[in-house]
matplotlib code that plots the C-alpha trace (Angstrom):
import matplotlib.pyplot as plt

x = [35.7, 36.1, 37.8, 38.5, 39.7, 41.3, 41.7, 42.3, 39.1, 40.1, 40.3, 39.1, 42.2, 41.5, 37.8, 38.2, 40.8, 38.4, 35.6, 37.9, 38.9, 35.3, 34.3, 37.1, 36.9, 33.4, 34.9, 33.0, 33.7, 35.4, 37.4, 38.0, 40.6, 43.0, 46.7, 46.4, 43.8, 45.7, 47.7, 44.7, 42.5, 45.2, 45.8, 42.0, 42.0, 45.2, 43.9, 40.4, 39.7, 38.4, 40.9, 40.1, 41.1, 42.2, 43.2, 43.9, 45.4, 45.3, 46.6, 47.7, 51.3, 53.8, 56.2, 59.3, 57.1, 54.7, 56.4, 58.0, 54.6, 52.9, 55.2, 54.9, 51.1, 51.0, 53.4, 51.1, 48.2, 50.1, 51.3, 47.7, 46.8, 45.6, 46.6, 47.8, 48.2, 49.5, 48.9, 50.3, 52.2, 53.8, 57.5, 58.7, 62.2, 64.1, 64.4, 60.6, 60.0, 62.4, 60.7, 57.2, 58.3, 60.1, 56.8, 55.0, 53.1, 52.2, 53.5, 52.1, 54.0, 55.4, 55.6, 54.9, 51.2, 48.4, 47.0, 43.7, 45.6, 47.8, 44.7, 43.1, 46.2, 46.8, 43.3, 41.8, 41.1, 38.7, 37.1, 34.4, 35.6, 33.9, 36.1, 38.9, 36.8, 37.4, 41.1, 41.2, 39.3, 41.9, 44.7, 43.1, 42.4, 45.8, 47.5, 49.0, 47.1, 50.2, 52.0, 52.7, 49.7, 47.3, 47.7, 46.4, 43.4, 42.5, 42.6, 39.8, 37.2, 35.8, 38.0, 35.2, 32.9, 35.8, 36.7, 33.0, 32.6, 36.0, 35.7, 32.2, 33.2, 36.2, 33.8, 31.4, 34.3, 35.7, 32.3, 31.6, 34.7, 32.6, 30.1, 31.7, 28.4, 28.1, 31.7, 31.0, 27.9, 30.2, 32.4, 29.4, 28.0, 31.2, 31.8, 28.4, 30.0, 27.8, 29.0, 29.4, 26.3, 24.3, 25.0, 21.8, 22.3, 25.9, 25.8, 23.8, 26.6, 29.2, 27.3, 27.1, 30.9, 31.6, 29.8, 31.7, 35.0, 34.0, 33.0, 36.2, 38.7, 39.0, 39.6, 42.3, 44.0, 44.2, 46.1, 48.9, 52.5, 55.1, 58.7, 61.6, 60.4, 57.3, 54.0, 51.9, 48.6, 46.4, 43.5, 40.7, 37.9, 35.7, 37.3, 39.6, 43.3, 44.1, 41.6, 43.1, 46.7, 46.2, 44.7, 47.7, 50.1, 48.3, 47.8, 51.4, 53.7, 56.0, 57.7, 55.7, 52.8, 51.5, 48.4, 48.1, 45.4, 45.8, 44.3, 44.2, 43.4, 46.9, 48.7, 49.9, 49.3, 48.0, 49.8, 49.1, 51.8, 51.9, 54.7, 54.6, 56.6, 59.3, 59.8, 63.0, 63.0, 60.9, 58.5, 57.3, 60.8, 61.8, 58.7, 59.1, 62.6, 62.0, 58.8, 60.3, 63.3, 61.0, 59.0, 56.2, 55.5, 55.0, 55.4, 53.8, 54.3, 57.0, 54.7, 51.9, 52.3, 51.3, 52.6, 51.7, 53.9, 54.1, 52.5, 55.7, 57.7, 55.6, 57.8, 60.9, 59.2, 58.2, 61.7, 63.5, 61.2, 61.7, 65.5, 65.5, 63.0, 64.4]
y = [-56.2, -60.0, -61.1, -64.8, -66.3, -69.8, -71.4, -74.6, -76.6, -79.1, -77.0, -74.0, -71.9, -72.2, -71.5, -68.7, -67.1, -67.3, -65.8, -62.9, -62.2, -62.3, -59.9, -57.4, -57.5, -58.8, -61.6, -62.7, -66.4, -68.7, -71.7, -74.3, -77.0, -79.4, -79.7, -82.2, -80.1, -76.8, -76.9, -78.2, -75.5, -72.8, -74.2, -73.9, -70.3, -69.4, -70.9, -69.3, -66.5, -64.2, -64.1, -62.5, -58.9, -60.0, -63.4, -64.4, -67.7, -68.7, -71.5, -73.7, -74.8, -75.9, -78.8, -79.3, -81.1, -78.3, -75.0, -74.3, -74.9, -72.7, -69.8, -70.3, -70.2, -67.1, -65.3, -66.1, -64.6, -61.5, -61.1, -61.2, -58.3, -60.2, -58.8, -61.9, -62.1, -65.3, -65.6, -68.6, -69.9, -73.1, -73.3, -71.9, -72.0, -68.8, -69.5, -69.8, -66.6, -64.8, -66.2, -65.2, -61.7, -61.5, -62.7, -59.7, -61.7, -59.9, -62.3, -62.2, -65.0, -66.0, -69.4, -67.7, -67.1, -69.1, -67.9, -66.5, -64.4, -63.0, -62.2, -60.4, -58.6, -57.4, -56.3, -55.4, -51.8, -53.2, -55.7, -55.3, -55.7, -59.1, -60.5, -61.1, -64.0, -66.1, -65.5, -66.6, -69.8, -70.5, -70.1, -72.3, -75.2, -74.9, -75.2, -71.8, -69.8, -69.1, -67.2, -63.5, -62.0, -64.9, -65.0, -61.4, -62.2, -65.4, -63.7, -61.4, -64.1, -66.6, -69.6, -72.2, -70.3, -69.9, -73.6, -74.7, -72.7, -73.5, -77.3, -77.5, -75.8, -78.1, -81.1, -79.6, -79.2, -82.7, -84.3, -82.3, -82.7, -84.1, -81.3, -78.2, -76.4, -76.7, -75.6, -72.5, -72.0, -71.9, -69.3, -67.2, -67.3, -66.3, -63.5, -62.1, -62.0, -64.8, -67.6, -71.3, -72.0, -69.9, -72.3, -74.2, -77.9, -77.3, -78.4, -81.5, -82.5, -81.8, -84.0, -86.9, -86.5, -86.5, -89.8, -91.2, -90.3, -91.9, -95.2, -95.3, -95.1, -98.8, -99.6, -96.9, -98.3, -101.8, -100.6, -98.6, -99.7, -98.2, -97.6, -95.9, -92.3, -92.7, -94.4, -95.1, -96.6, -97.1, -94.7, -97.4, -95.3, -92.7, -89.8, -87.0, -88.0, -85.1, -86.4, -89.9, -88.9, -86.6, -89.6, -91.8, -89.1, -88.6, -92.2, -93.4, -90.8, -90.9, -87.7, -88.1, -90.0, -90.7, -92.2, -93.2, -94.1, -95.6, -93.8, -96.3, -93.8, -92.1, -95.2, -93.5, -93.2, -89.9, -89.4, -87.1, -86.5, -84.7, -84.0, -83.6, -81.0, -83.6, -83.6, -81.6, -81.6, -79.4, -82.1, -80.1, -79.6, -83.2, -84.7, -82.5, -83.7, -87.4, -87.6, -85.8, -88.1, -91.1, -89.6, -88.1, -84.7, -83.2, -80.4, -78.3, -76.9, -77.8, -80.2, -80.8, -81.8, -84.2, -86.1, -88.1, -91.2, -93.7, -97.0, -99.1, -96.5, -96.4, -98.7, -96.8, -93.5, -94.7, -96.2, -93.0, -90.7, -92.9, -92.7, -89.0, -87.9, -87.3]
z = [-84.2, -83.9, -80.6, -79.9, -76.7, -76.9, -73.4, -71.6, -71.2, -68.5, -65.3, -63.4, -64.2, -68.0, -67.9, -65.3, -67.6, -70.6, -68.5, -67.4, -70.9, -72.0, -69.3, -70.1, -73.9, -74.7, -76.8, -79.9, -79.3, -76.9, -78.1, -75.4, -76.1, -74.5, -75.2, -78.1, -79.9, -79.5, -82.7, -84.9, -83.5, -84.2, -87.7, -88.5, -87.2, -89.1, -92.3, -92.2, -94.7, -92.0, -89.2, -85.8, -85.0, -81.6, -80.3, -76.6, -75.8, -72.2, -70.0, -72.8, -72.2, -74.9, -75.4, -77.4, -80.0, -80.7, -79.7, -83.1, -84.9, -82.3, -82.9, -86.7, -86.6, -84.3, -86.6, -89.5, -87.6, -86.6, -90.2, -91.3, -88.9, -85.8, -82.4, -80.5, -76.7, -75.1, -71.3, -69.6, -66.5, -67.8, -68.3, -71.6, -73.1, -73.5, -77.2, -77.6, -75.5, -77.9, -81.0, -79.8, -79.1, -82.5, -84.1, -82.6, -80.0, -76.7, -74.0, -70.4, -68.6, -65.3, -63.6, -60.3, -60.7, -62.4, -65.7, -64.3, -61.7, -64.5, -66.6, -63.7, -62.8, -66.4, -67.1, -63.7, -64.7, -67.3, -64.9, -62.2, -58.6, -58.3, -61.1, -58.5, -57.1, -60.3, -60.3, -56.7, -57.7, -60.4, -58.0, -55.3, -57.7, -59.4, -56.0, -56.4, -53.8, -51.8, -54.6, -54.1, -56.0, -55.5, -51.7, -51.5, -53.8, -51.9, -48.5, -49.5, -49.3, -46.7, -47.5, -47.1, -49.5, -52.0, -51.7, -52.1, -55.3, -56.8, -56.0, -57.3, -60.5, -60.9, -60.6, -63.1, -65.5, -65.0, -65.5, -68.7, -70.8, -73.7, -73.4, -74.8, -74.9, -71.1, -70.6, -72.7, -70.5, -67.5, -69.1, -70.1, -66.5, -64.9, -67.4, -66.2, -62.7, -61.4, -59.1, -60.1, -57.9, -60.4, -63.2, -63.9, -63.1, -62.1, -58.5, -59.4, -61.8, -59.0, -56.6, -59.0, -59.7, -56.0, -55.6, -58.5, -56.9, -53.6, -55.4, -57.4, -54.5, -53.9, -57.6, -57.9, -54.7, -56.2, -59.3, -57.7, -58.2, -55.9, -57.1, -55.4, -56.1, -58.2, -57.7, -60.8, -61.8, -64.9, -65.1, -65.3, -63.7, -65.3, -63.5, -64.7, -64.7, -62.4, -59.8, -59.9, -59.8, -56.8, -55.0, -55.9, -54.8, -51.5, -50.6, -51.3, -49.8, -52.8, -54.1, -57.4, -58.9, -62.4, -64.0, -67.6, -70.1, -73.5, -76.5, -79.3, -82.0, -81.5, -80.4, -77.2, -73.5, -72.1, -68.8, -65.8, -63.2, -59.8, -57.3, -53.5, -51.6, -51.3, -55.1, -55.7, -59.6, -61.9, -63.2, -66.2, -67.6, -66.8, -68.4, -71.5, -72.0, -71.3, -73.3, -76.3, -76.3, -76.5, -79.4, -77.4, -75.9, -72.4, -70.0, -67.4, -63.9, -61.4, -59.6, -62.0, -65.7, -68.4, -71.3, -74.4, -74.6, -77.5, -76.6, -76.7, -74.6, -71.4, -69.4, -70.3, -69.6, -66.1, -65.3, -66.5, -64.4, -61.3, -61.7, -62.1, -59.5, -56.0]

ax = plt.figure().add_subplot(projection="3d")
ax.plot(x, y, z, "-o")
ax.set_aspect("equal")
plt.show()
């Protein structure tokens, strides 16, 4: 039986989800991707002569721009005999939920728990007891450790040890986005119920990344622009956007922050956005709407999301967000 897991490659929640699926089902292969590569990877899978018997898709949220194509491709796979399960915690429209279920996709979804916690909770009877540690790491690094199920999982461990392992793995992932072989190595190591510190060379990578973060702080600070409700800055340092945007949010005291980087090959800015506890709007829904209206795409959680915005629409995107965030 051929079993494929397609999961988010940019954070602990995505890789932990892939590791849990691999541990529970002994997956044949793991496909790690980001949001822009989700549809191309699915198209390749749906167009292959030999389709998988089972397909798990984890921690890969949708936007108005790609949800119809996503449903279409999954329906094609189901029609060809693939058992498809989609596990996610990003906001999904009621229409898309209905379409996925109609297509025969098994949907495991709530916005109240991160994806790795949902994977663990769904398949815990198939998993060793130690697997809960990886779900707890996903919850901690996705800032969802206080959610109903996650809080119980996180409390089982010494918090300092959990934070050390989770943060180190996060830094390993951020420093290795162009090295999918190493990312797959992380998944394989966790699936064997080993800790991030068991990954050969992993802590060394995390240490180098930590030094890079410390050295970049002043450069980031100099580029911040503060508006009424939103602080924004270009991502000019060699760090993950999520790392930079969290720094901008924490250092400015605004309800929301965003960073952006131009990708010339697609003529658009890739944007990362975070909200503080003072942010009263669901950023994922707002960004999905605003980005789509401007010819881009976006979406995500209530306080953490991303977008792809056409090059000539960035200023309008920023101004619209600032006016609608409170």
